[in-house]
N, CA, C, O and the ligand as a Tripos MOL2 file, in Angstrom:
@<TRIPOS>MOLECULE
protein
  269   267    68     0     0
PROTEIN
NO_CHARGES

@<TRIPOS>ATOM
      1 N          68.2090   93.3670   91.4910 N.3       1 MET1
      2 CA         69.5360   93.0230   91.9920 C.3       1 MET1
      3 C          70.5730   93.1860   90.8900 C.2       1 MET1
      4 O          70.3830   92.7480   89.7550 O.2       1 MET1
      5 N          71.6250   93.8020   91.2410 N.am      2 SER2
      6 CA         72.6800   93.9770   90.2560 C.3       2 SER2
      7 C          73.8250   93.0240   90.5700 C.2       2 SER2
      8 O          74.7850   93.3820   91.2520 O.2       2 SER2
      9 N          73.7050   91.8360   90.0700 N.am      3 GLU3
     10 CA         74.7400   90.8510   90.3240 C.3       3 GLU3
     11 C          75.6200   90.6710   89.1020 C.2       3 GLU3
     12 O          76.2100   89.6150   88.8710 O.2       3 GLU3
     13 N          75.6830   91.7370   88.3370 N.am      4 LYS4
     14 CA         76.4730   91.7070   87.1220 C.3       4 LYS4
     15 C          77.9360   91.3940   87.4350 C.2       4 LYS4
     16 O          78.5870   90.5880   86.7710 O.2       4 LYS4
     17 N          78.4180   92.0660   88.4710 N.am      5 ASN5
     18 CA         79.8200   91.9010   88.8170 C.3       5 ASN5
     19 C          80.0720   90.6560   89.6560 C.2       5 ASN5
     20 O          81.2070   90.2020   89.7980 O.2       5 ASN5
     21 N          78.9940   90.1140   90.2060 N.am      6 ALA6
     22 CA         79.1570   88.9970   91.1240 C.3       6 ALA6
     23 C          79.7040   87.7630   90.4220 C.2       6 ALA6
     24 O          80.3120   86.8970   91.0500 O.2       6 ALA6
     25 N          79.4850   87.6940   89.1310 N.am      7 ARG7
     26 CA         79.9290   86.5050   88.4250 C.3       7 ARG7
     27 C          81.4120   86.5390   88.1110 C.2       7 ARG7
     28 O          82.0490   85.5010   87.9340 O.2       7 ARG7
     29 N          81.9460   87.7350   88.0450 N.am      8 THR8
     30 CA         83.3520   87.8390   87.6850 C.3       8 THR8
     31 C          84.2080   87.8160   88.9420 C.2       8 THR8
     32 O          84.6780   88.8500   89.4180 O.2       8 THR8
     33 N          84.3930   86.6450   89.4520 N.am      9 TYR9
     34 CA         85.2270   86.4960   90.6340 C.3       9 TYR9
     35 C          86.6840   86.3540   90.2290 C.2       9 TYR9
     36 O          87.3780   85.4240   90.6370 O.2       9 TYR9
     37 N          87.1100   87.2720   89.4430 N.am     10 SER10
     38 CA         88.4840   87.2070   88.9850 C.3      10 SER10
     39 C          89.3660   87.9920   89.9260 C.2      10 SER10
     40 O          89.3560   89.2230   89.9360 O.2      10 SER10
     41 N          90.1110   87.2770   90.6980 N.am     11 GLY11
     42 CA         91.0370   87.9340   91.6010 C.3      11 GLY11
     43 C          92.2570   87.0620   91.7740 C.2      11 GLY11
     44 O          92.2160   85.8480   91.5760 O.2      11 GLY11
     45 N          93.3240   87.6980   92.1410 N.am     12 LYS12
     46 CA         94.5420   86.9250   92.3720 C.3      12 LYS12
     47 C          95.0080   87.1490   93.8020 C.2      12 LYS12
     48 O          94.9140   88.2540   94.3360 O.2      12 LYS12
     49 N          95.5000   86.1070   94.3970 N.am     13 CYS13
     50 CA         96.0100   86.1890   95.7540 C.3      13 CYS13
     51 C          97.1930   87.1590   95.8040 C.2      13 CYS13
     52 O          98.0910   87.1090   94.9630 O.2      13 CYS13
     53 N          97.1750   88.0380   96.8020 N.am     14 VAL14
     54 CA         98.2520   89.0080   96.9140 C.3      14 VAL14
     55 C          99.5430   88.3380   97.3800 C.2      14 VAL14
     56 O         100.6350   88.8960   97.2680 O.2      14 VAL14
     57 N          99.3840   87.1530   97.8930 N.am     15 ASP15
     58 CA        100.5330   86.4470   98.4460 C.3      15 ASP15
     59 C         101.1820   85.5000   97.4310 C.2      15 ASP15
     60 O         102.3710   85.6110   97.1320 O.2      15 ASP15
     61 N         100.3820   84.5750   96.9130 N.am     16 CYS16
     62 CA        100.9660   83.5540   96.0440 C.3      16 CYS16
     63 C         100.5120   83.6710   94.5910 C.2      16 CYS16
     64 O         101.0500   82.9940   93.7150 O.2      16 CYS16
     65 N          99.5130   84.5380   94.3310 N.am     17 GLY17
     66 CA         99.1070   84.7680   92.9520 C.3      17 GLY17
     67 C          98.1180   83.7550   92.4040 C.2      17 GLY17
     68 O          97.7950   83.7810   91.2170 O.2      17 GLY17
     69 N          97.6350   82.8660   93.2570 N.am     18 SER18
     70 CA         96.6600   81.8810   92.8050 C.3      18 SER18
     71 C          95.2810   82.5080   92.7010 C.2      18 SER18
     72 O          95.0650   83.6320   93.1550 O.2      18 SER18
     73 N          94.3570   81.7820   92.1070 N.am     19 SER19
     74 CA         93.0060   82.3160   91.9290 C.3      19 SER19
     75 C          92.2350   82.2380   93.2390 C.2      19 SER19
     76 O          92.5410   81.4320   94.1170 O.2      19 SER19
     77 N          91.2290   83.0980   93.3450 N.am     20 LEU20
     78 CA         90.4290   83.1770   94.5570 C.3      20 LEU20
     79 C          89.0590   82.5800   94.3330 C.2      20 LEU20
     80 O          88.5360   82.5840   93.2180 O.2      20 LEU20
     81 N          88.4820   82.0650   95.4060 N.am     21 GLU21
     82 CA         87.1130   81.5910   95.3260 C.3      21 GLU21
     83 C          86.2890   82.2950   96.3930 C.2      21 GLU21
     84 O          86.8170   82.7530   97.4060 O.2      21 GLU21
     85 N          84.9900   82.3720   96.1490 N.am     22 LEU22
     86 CA         84.1270   83.0930   97.0590 C.3      22 LEU22
     87 C          84.0050   82.3740   98.3950 C.2      22 LEU22
     88 O          83.7660   81.1680   98.4570 O.2      22 LEU22
     89 N          84.1730   83.1400   99.4510 N.am     23 TYR23
     90 CA         84.0510   82.5680  100.7840 C.3      23 TYR23
     91 C          82.7670   83.0400  101.4480 C.2      23 TYR23
     92 O          82.0260   82.2510  102.0350 O.2      23 TYR23
     93 N          82.5180   84.3390  101.3440 N.am     24 GLU24
     94 CA         81.3290   84.9040  101.9770 C.3      24 GLU24
     95 C          80.9870   86.2180  101.2880 C.2      24 GLU24
     96 O          81.8730   86.9680  100.8780 O.2      24 GLU24
     97 N          79.6950   86.4840  101.1690 N.am     25 VAL25
     98 CA         79.3010   87.7350  100.5410 C.3      25 VAL25
     99 C          78.1270   88.3430  101.2860 C.2      25 VAL25
    100 O          77.2190   87.6370  101.7240 O.2      25 VAL25
    101 N          78.1540   89.6630  101.4260 N.am     26 ASP26
    102 CA         77.0830   90.3870  102.1000 C.3      26 ASP26
    103 C          76.6780   91.5470  101.2060 C.2      26 ASP26
    104 O          77.3160   92.6000  101.2040 O.2      26 ASP26
    105 N          75.6130   91.3420  100.4510 N.am     27 PHE27
    106 CA         75.2010   92.3740   99.4970 C.3      27 PHE27
    107 C          74.6110   93.5860  100.1950 C.2      27 PHE27
    108 O          74.6730   94.6990   99.6740 O.2      27 PHE27
    109 N          74.0410   93.3730  101.3710 N.am     28 THR28
    110 CA         73.4640   94.4850  102.1140 C.3      28 THR28
    111 C          74.5330   95.5080  102.4830 C.2      28 THR28
    112 O          74.3360   96.7160  102.3520 O.2      28 THR28
    113 N          75.6490   95.0020  102.9390 N.am     29 LYS29
    114 CA         76.7300   95.8950  103.3370 C.3      29 LYS29
    115 C          77.7270   96.1230  102.2130 C.2      29 LYS29
    116 O          78.6470   96.9300  102.3430 O.2      29 LYS29
    117 N          77.5430   95.4150  101.1200 N.am     30 GLY30
    118 CA         78.4680   95.5720  100.0130 C.3      30 GLY30
    119 C          79.8470   95.0420  100.3280 C.2      30 GLY30
    120 O          80.8620   95.6620  100.0110 O.2      30 GLY30
    121 N          79.8630   93.8910  100.9540 N.am     31 ARG31
    122 CA         81.1350   93.2960  101.3320 C.3      31 ARG31
    123 C          81.2560   91.8860  100.7950 C.2      31 ARG31
    124 O          80.2660   91.1940  100.5600 O.2      31 ARG31
    125 N          82.4670   91.4940  100.6130 N.am     32 ARG32
    126 CA         82.7020   90.1790  100.0650 C.3      32 ARG32
    127 C          84.0580   89.6630  100.5390 C.2      32 ARG32
    128 O          85.0330   90.4100  100.6210 O.2      32 ARG32
    129 N          84.0930   88.3990  100.8400 N.am     33 ILE33
    130 CA         85.3590   87.7870  101.2390 C.3      33 ILE33
    131 C          85.7020   86.6820  100.2490 C.2      33 ILE33
    132 O          84.8960   85.7940   99.9700 O.2      33 ILE33
    133 N          86.9090   86.7640   99.7320 N.am     34 MET34
    134 CA         87.3920   85.7350   98.8260 C.3      34 MET34
    135 C          88.5480   85.0100   99.5020 C.2      34 MET34
    136 O          89.3220   85.5950  100.2600 O.2      34 MET34
    137 N          88.6400   83.7230   99.2040 N.am     35 GLN35
    138 CA         89.7230   82.9640   99.7890 C.3      35 GLN35
    139 C          90.6000   82.3730   98.7060 C.2      35 GLN35
    140 O          90.1210   81.9040   97.6730 O.2      35 GLN35
    141 N          91.8800   82.4070   98.9640 N.am     36 CYS36
    142 CA         92.8310   81.8470   98.0080 C.3      36 CYS36
    143 C          92.6840   80.3300   97.9640 C.2      36 CYS36
    144 O          92.5750   79.6710   98.9990 O.2      36 CYS36
    145 N          92.6820   79.7930   96.7560 N.am     37 THR37
    146 CA         92.4950   78.3530   96.6040 C.3      37 THR37
    147 C          93.7570   77.5840   96.9560 C.2      37 THR37
    148 O          93.7230   76.3650   97.1210 O.2      37 THR37
    149 N          94.8570   78.2880   97.0690 N.am     38 ARG38
    150 CA         96.1010   77.5910   97.3380 C.3      38 ARG38
    151 C          96.5790   77.7710   98.7800 C.2      38 ARG38
    152 O          96.8080   76.7860   99.4830 O.2      38 ARG38
    153 N          96.7300   79.0190   99.2240 N.am     39 CYS39
    154 CA         97.2840   79.2380  100.5660 C.3      39 CYS39
    155 C          96.2180   79.5880  101.5940 C.2      39 CYS39
    156 O          96.5140   79.6600  102.7860 O.2      39 CYS39
    157 N          94.9750   79.8080  101.1480 N.am     40 GLY40
    158 CA         93.8960   80.0380  102.1020 C.3      40 GLY40
    159 C          93.8210   81.4420  102.6610 C.2      40 GLY40
    160 O          93.0840   81.6850  103.6170 O.2      40 GLY40
    161 N          94.5610   82.3680  102.0910 N.am     41 LEU41
    162 CA         94.5300   83.7440  102.5520 C.3      41 LEU41
    163 C          93.1910   84.4010  102.2000 C.2      41 LEU41
    164 O          92.6920   84.2620  101.0830 O.2      41 LEU41
    165 N          92.6310   85.1080  103.1590 N.am     42 TYR42
    166 CA         91.3550   85.7800  102.9360 C.3      42 TYR42
    167 C          91.5680   87.1730  102.3580 C.2      42 TYR42
    168 O          92.4730   87.9000  102.7680 O.2      42 TYR42
    169 N          90.7190   87.5310  101.3990 N.am     43 HIS43
    170 CA         90.7940   88.8520  100.7790 C.3      43 HIS43
    171 C          89.4630   89.5570  100.9850 C.2      43 HIS43
    172 O          88.4060   89.0300  100.6380 O.2      43 HIS43
    173 N          89.5270   90.7340  101.5440 N.am     44 PHE44
    174 CA         88.3140   91.4720  101.8890 C.3      44 PHE44
    175 C          88.0380   92.5610  100.8620 C.2      44 PHE44
    176 O          88.8510   93.4570  100.6340 O.2      44 PHE44
    177 N          86.8650   92.4520  100.2520 N.am     45 TYR45
    178 CA         86.4880   93.4020   99.2030 C.3      45 TYR45
    179 C          85.3060   94.2420   99.6630 C.2      45 TYR45
    180 O          84.4490   93.7890  100.4230 O.2      45 TYR45
    181 N          85.2860   95.4680   99.1840 N.am     46 LYS46
    182 CA         84.1790   96.3550   99.4620 C.3      46 LYS46
    183 C          83.7140   96.9660   98.1510 C.2      46 LYS46
    184 O          84.5150   97.2440   97.2570 O.2      46 LYS46
    185 N          82.4180   97.1700   98.0520 N.am     47 LYS47
    186 CA         81.8680   97.7600   96.8420 C.3      47 LYS47
    187 C          82.0110   99.2690   96.9010 C.2      47 LYS47
    188 O          81.6680   99.8880   97.9080 O.2      47 LYS47
    189 N          82.5120   99.8620   95.8390 N.am     48 ASP48
    190 CA         82.6440  101.3130   95.8200 C.3      48 ASP48
    191 C          81.3950  101.9410   95.2030 C.2      48 ASP48
    192 O          80.4290  101.2470   94.8850 O.2      48 ASP48
    193 N          81.4300  103.2360   95.0420 N.am     49 PHE49
    194 CA         80.2570  103.9700   94.5570 C.3      49 PHE49
    195 C          79.8170  103.5290   93.1600 C.2      49 PHE49
    196 O          78.6560  103.6860   92.7820 O.2      49 PHE49
    197 N          80.7390  102.9930   92.4230 N.am     50 PHE50
    198 CA         80.4260  102.6030   91.0450 C.3      50 PHE50
    199 C          80.0410  101.1410   90.9370 C.2      50 PHE50
    200 O          79.8560  100.6100   89.8420 O.2      50 PHE50
    201 N          79.9230  100.4970   92.0930 N.am     51 GLY51
    202 CA         79.5190   99.1040   92.0840 C.3      51 GLY51
    203 C          80.6360   98.1400   91.7590 C.2      51 GLY51
    204 O          80.4020   96.9790   91.4240 O.2      51 GLY51
    205 N          81.8530   98.6380   91.8620 N.am     52 LYS52
    206 CA         82.9950   97.7680   91.5800 C.3      52 LYS52
    207 C          83.5940   97.2690   92.8920 C.2      52 LYS52
    208 O          83.6680   98.0040   93.8760 O.2      52 LYS52
    209 N          84.0100   96.0330   92.8860 N.am     53 TRP53
    210 CA         84.6200   95.4660   94.0830 C.3      53 TRP53
    211 C          86.0630   95.9110   94.2000 C.2      53 TRP53
    212 O          86.8570   95.8080   93.2640 O.2      53 TRP53
    213 N          86.3710   96.4130   95.3910 N.am     54 LYS54
    214 CA         87.7120   96.9120   95.6330 C.3      54 LYS54
    215 C          88.3460   96.1360   96.7730 C.2      54 LYS54
    216 O          87.7270   95.9400   97.8190 O.2      54 LYS54
    217 N          89.5530   95.7040   96.5770 N.am     55 LEU55
    218 CA         90.2490   94.9860   97.6380 C.3      55 LEU55
    219 C          90.6460   95.9440   98.7570 C.2      55 LEU55
    220 O          91.3440   96.9320   98.5270 O.2      55 LEU55
    221 N          90.1960   95.6420   99.9600 N.am     56 VAL56
    222 CA         90.4990   96.5040  101.0960 C.3      56 VAL56
    223 C          91.7130   95.9930  101.8600 C.2      56 VAL56
    224 O          92.6430   96.7400  102.1660 O.2      56 VAL56
    225 N          91.6780   94.6940  102.1580 N.am     57 LYS57
    226 CA         92.8060   94.1240  102.8760 C.3      57 LYS57
    227 C          92.8140   92.6180  102.7270 C.2      57 LYS57
    228 O          91.8640   92.0140  102.2280 O.2      57 LYS57
    229 N          93.8820   92.0440  103.1630 N.am     58 ALA58
    230 CA         94.0070   90.5940  103.1250 C.3      58 ALA58
    231 C          94.5190   90.1260  104.4740 C.2      58 ALA58
    232 O          95.3100   90.8090  105.1240 O.2      58 ALA58
    233 N          94.0640   88.9660  104.8830 N.am     59 GLY59
    234 CA         94.5020   88.4790  106.1820 C.3      59 GLY59
    235 C          94.2500   86.9960  106.3530 C.2      59 GLY59
    236 O          93.5820   86.3560  105.5410 O.2      59 GLY59
    237 N          94.7990   86.4720  107.4240 N.am     60 ARG60
    238 CA         94.6960   85.0350  107.6730 C.3      60 ARG60
    239 C          93.4070   84.6460  108.3900 C.2      60 ARG60
    240 O          93.0430   83.4700  108.4190 O.2      60 ARG60
    241 N          92.7230   85.6190  108.9640 N.am     61 VAL61
    242 CA         91.4710   85.2980  109.6400 C.3      61 VAL61
    243 C          90.2910   85.8340  108.8450 C.2      61 VAL61
    244 O          90.4030   86.8350  108.1370 O.2      61 VAL61
    245 N          89.1560   85.1510  108.9740 N.am     62 SER62
    246 CA         88.0040   85.4790  108.1330 C.3      62 SER62
    247 C          87.0490   86.4600  108.7890 C.2      62 SER62
    248 O          86.0330   86.8130  108.1900 O.2      62 SER62
    249 N          87.3460   86.9140  110.0070 N.am     63 ASP63
    250 CA         86.3690   87.7490  110.7090 C.3      63 ASP63
    251 C          86.8490   89.1790  110.9210 C.2      63 ASP63
    252 O          86.4840   89.8340  111.8980 O.2      63 ASP63
    253 N          87.6610   89.6460  110.0030 N.am     64 LEU64
    254 CA         88.1900   91.0040  110.1420 C.3      64 LEU64
    255 C          87.1040   92.0680  110.0600 C.2      64 LEU64
    256 O          87.2370   93.1390  110.6520 O.2      64 LEU64
    257 N          86.0350   91.7810  109.3320 N.am     65 TRP65
    258 CA         84.9650   92.7540  109.1670 C.3      65 TRP65
    259 C          84.2480   93.0190  110.4830 C.2      65 TRP65
    260 O          83.7540   94.1190  110.7310 O.2      65 TRP65
    261 N          84.2020   91.9930  111.3180 N.am     66 ARG66
    262 CA         83.3900   92.0980  112.5200 C.3      66 ARG66
    263 C          84.0140   92.9480  113.6020 C.2      66 ARG66
    264 O          83.3690   93.2140  114.6160 O.2      66 ARG66
    265 N          85.2110   93.3710  113.4260 N.am     67 LYS67
    266 CA         85.8690   94.1860  114.4510 C.3      67 LYS67
    267 C          85.3690   95.6250  114.4210 C.2      67 LYS67
    268 O          85.8160   96.4510  115.2170 O.2      67 LYS67
    269 ZN         97.4690   82.5230   98.0810 Zn       68 ZN68
@<TRIPOS>BOND
     1     1     2 1
     2     2     3 1
     3     3     4 2
     4     3     5 am
     5     5     6 1
     6     6     7 1
     7     7     8 2
     8     7     9 am
     9     9    10 1
    10    10    11 1
    11    11    12 2
    12    11    13 am
    13    13    14 1
    14    14    15 1
    15    15    16 2
    16    15    17 am
    17    17    18 1
    18    18    19 1
    19    19    20 2
    20    19    21 am
    21    21    22 1
    22    22    23 1
    23    23    24 2
    24    23    25 am
    25    25    26 1
    26    26    27 1
    27    27    28 2
    28    27    29 am
    29    29    30 1
    30    30    31 1
    31    31    32 2
    32    31    33 am
    33    33    34 1
    34    34    35 1
    35    35    36 2
    36    35    37 am
    37    37    38 1
    38    38    39 1
    39    39    40 2
    40    39    41 am
    41    41    42 1
    42    42    43 1
    43    43    44 2
    44    43    45 am
    45    45    46 1
    46    46    47 1
    47    47    48 2
    48    47    49 am
    49    49    50 1
    50    50    51 1
    51    51    52 2
    52    51    53 am
    53    53    54 1
    54    54    55 1
    55    55    56 2
    56    55    57 am
    57    57    58 1
    58    58    59 1
    59    59    60 2
    60    59    61 am
    61    61    62 1
    62    62    63 1
    63    63    64 2
    64    63    65 am
    65    65    66 1
    66    66    67 1
    67    67    68 2
    68    67    69 am
    69    69    70 1
    70    70    71 1
    71    71    72 2
    72    71    73 am
    73    73    74 1
    74    74    75 1
    75    75    76 2
    76    75    77 am
    77    77    78 1
    78    78    79 1
    79    79    80 2
    80    79    81 am
    81    81    82 1
    82    82    83 1
    83    83    84 2
    84    83    85 am
    85    85    86 1
    86    86    87 1
    87    87    88 2
    88    87    89 am
    89    89    90 1
    90    90    91 1
    91    91    92 2
    92    91    93 am
    93    93    94 1
    94    94    95 1
    95    95    96 2
    96    95    97 am
    97    97    98 1
    98    98    99 1
    99    99   100 2
   100    99   101 am
   101   101   102 1
   102   102   103 1
   103   103   104 2
   104   103   105 am
   105   105   106 1
   106   106   107 1
   107   107   108 2
   108   107   109 am
   109   109   110 1
   110   110   111 1
   111   111   112 2
   112   111   113 am
   113   113   114 1
   114   114   115 1
   115   115   116 2
   116   115   117 am
   117   117   118 1
   118   118   119 1
   119   119   120 2
   120   119   121 am
   121   121   122 1
   122   122   123 1
   123   123   124 2
   124   123   125 am
   125   125   126 1
   126   126   127 1
   127   127   128 2
   128   127   129 am
   129   129   130 1
   130   130   131 1
   131   131   132 2
   132   131   133 am
   133   133   134 1
   134   134   135 1
   135   135   136 2
   136   135   137 am
   137   137   138 1
   138   138   139 1
   139   139   140 2
   140   139   141 am
   141   141   142 1
   142   142   143 1
   143   143   144 2
   144   143   145 am
   145   145   146 1
   146   146   147 1
   147   147   148 2
   148   147   149 am
   149   149   150 1
   150   150   151 1
   151   151   152 2
   152   151   153 am
   153   153   154 1
   154   154   155 1
   155   155   156 2
   156   155   157 am
   157   157   158 1
   158   158   159 1
   159   159   160 2
   160   159   161 am
   161   161   162 1
   162   162   163 1
   163   163   164 2
   164   163   165 am
   165   165   166 1
   166   166   167 1
   167   167   168 2
   168   167   169 am
   169   169   170 1
   170   170   171 1
   171   171   172 2
   172   171   173 am
   173   173   174 1
   174   174   175 1
   175   175   176 2
   176   175   177 am
   177   177   178 1
   178   178   179 1
   179   179   180 2
   180   179   181 am
   181   181   182 1
   182   182   183 1
   183   183   184 2
   184   183   185 am
   185   185   186 1
   186   186   187 1
   187   187   188 2
   188   187   189 am
   189   189   190 1
   190   190   191 1
   191   191   192 2
   192   191   193 am
   193   193   194 1
   194   194   195 1
   195   195   196 2
   196   195   197 am
   197   197   198 1
   198   198   199 1
   199   199   200 2
   200   199   201 am
   201   201   202 1
   202   202   203 1
   203   203   204 2
   204   203   205 am
   205   205   206 1
   206   206   207 1
   207   207   208 2
   208   207   209 am
   209   209   210 1
   210   210   211 1
   211   211   212 2
   212   211   213 am
   213   213   214 1
   214   214   215 1
   215   215   216 2
   216   215   217 am
   217   217   218 1
   218   218   219 1
   219   219   220 2
   220   219   221 am
   221   221   222 1
   222   222   223 1
   223   223   224 2
   224   223   225 am
   225   225   226 1
   226   226   227 1
   227   227   228 2
   228   227   229 am
   229   229   230 1
   230   230   231 1
   231   231   232 2
   232   231   233 am
   233   233   234 1
   234   234   235 1
   235   235   236 2
   236   235   237 am
   237   237   238 1
   238   238   239 1
   239   239   240 2
   240   239   241 am
   241   241   242 1
   242   242   243 1
   243   243   244 2
   244   243   245 am
   245   245   246 1
   246   246   247 1
   247   247   248 2
   248   247   249 am
   249   249   250 1
   250   250   251 1
   251   251   252 2
   252   251   253 am
   253   253   254 1
   254   254   255 1
   255   255   256 2
   256   255   257 am
   257   257   258 1
   258   258   259 1
   259   259   260 2
   260   259   261 am
   261   261   262 1
   262   262   263 1
   263   263   264 2
   264   263   265 am
   265   265   266 1
   266   266   267 1
   267   267   268 2
@<TRIPOS>SUBSTRUCTURE
     1 MET1         2 RESIDUE 1 A MET
     2 SER2         6 RESIDUE 1 A SER
     3 GLU3        10 RESIDUE 1 A GLU
     4 LYS4        14 RESIDUE 1 A LYS
     5 ASN5        18 RESIDUE 1 A ASN
     6 ALA6        22 RESIDUE 1 A ALA
     7 ARG7        26 RESIDUE 1 A ARG
     8 THR8        30 RESIDUE 1 A THR
     9 TYR9        34 RESIDUE 1 A TYR
    10 SER10       38 RESIDUE 1 A SER
    11 GLY11       42 RESIDUE 1 A GLY
    12 LYS12       46 RESIDUE 1 A LYS
    13 CYS13       50 RESIDUE 1 A CYS
    14 VAL14       54 RESIDUE 1 A VAL
    15 ASP15       58 RESIDUE 1 A ASP
    16 CYS16       62 RESIDUE 1 A CYS
    17 GLY17       66 RESIDUE 1 A GLY
    18 SER18       70 RESIDUE 1 A SER
    19 SER19       74 RESIDUE 1 A SER
    20 LEU20       78 RESIDUE 1 A LEU
    21 GLU21       82 RESIDUE 1 A GLU
    22 LEU22       86 RESIDUE 1 A LEU
    23 TYR23       90 RESIDUE 1 A TYR
    24 GLU24       94 RESIDUE 1 A GLU
    25 VAL25       98 RESIDUE 1 A VAL
    26 ASP26      102 RESIDUE 1 A ASP
    27 PHE27      106 RESIDUE 1 A PHE
    28 THR28      110 RESIDUE 1 A THR
    29 LYS29      114 RESIDUE 1 A LYS
    30 GLY30      118 RESIDUE 1 A GLY
    31 ARG31      122 RESIDUE 1 A ARG
    32 ARG32      126 RESIDUE 1 A ARG
    33 ILE33      130 RESIDUE 1 A ILE
    34 MET34      134 RESIDUE 1 A MET
    35 GLN35      138 RESIDUE 1 A GLN
    36 CYS36      142 RESIDUE 1 A CYS
    37 THR37      146 RESIDUE 1 A THR
    38 ARG38      150 RESIDUE 1 A ARG
    39 CYS39      154 RESIDUE 1 A CYS
    40 GLY40      158 RESIDUE 1 A GLY
    41 LEU41      162 RESIDUE 1 A LEU
    42 TYR42      166 RESIDUE 1 A TYR
    43 HIS43      170 RESIDUE 1 A HIS
    44 PHE44      174 RESIDUE 1 A PHE
    45 TYR45      178 RESIDUE 1 A TYR
    46 LYS46      182 RESIDUE 1 A LYS
    47 LYS47      186 RESIDUE 1 A LYS
    48 ASP48      190 RESIDUE 1 A ASP
    49 PHE49      194 RESIDUE 1 A PHE
    50 PHE50      198 RESIDUE 1 A PHE
    51 GLY51      202 RESIDUE 1 A GLY
    52 LYS52      206 RESIDUE 1 A LYS
    53 TRP53      210 RESIDUE 1 A TRP
    54 LYS54      214 RESIDUE 1 A LYS
    55 LEU55      218 RESIDUE 1 A LEU
    56 VAL56      222 RESIDUE 1 A VAL
    57 LYS57      226 RESIDUE 1 A LYS
    58 ALA58      230 RESIDUE 1 A ALA
    59 GLY59      234 RESIDUE 1 A GLY
    60 ARG60      238 RESIDUE 1 A ARG
    61 VAL61      242 RESIDUE 1 A VAL
    62 SER62      246 RESIDUE 1 A SER
    63 ASP63      250 RESIDUE 1 A ASP
    64 LEU64      254 RESIDUE 1 A LEU
    65 TRP65      258 RESIDUE 1 A TRP
    66 ARG66      262 RESIDUE 1 A ARG
    67 LYS67      266 RESIDUE 1 A LYS
    68 ZN68       269 GROUP 0 **** ****
């Protein structure tokens, strides 16, 4: 398992700039959801070819992936 990057949950909310905390992660699909600790905005990350987490979108609901 390559969880090297999993520990660096360094992200900033696109809305208010506060730090993010892990909400949900799916290593099988290479997806991760982070939530803002202040305003609760969800940030959707996807793993790219190099194993780096890339912010795809942000939204108020946590089930955007399931659509
Ligand atoms: Zn925020």
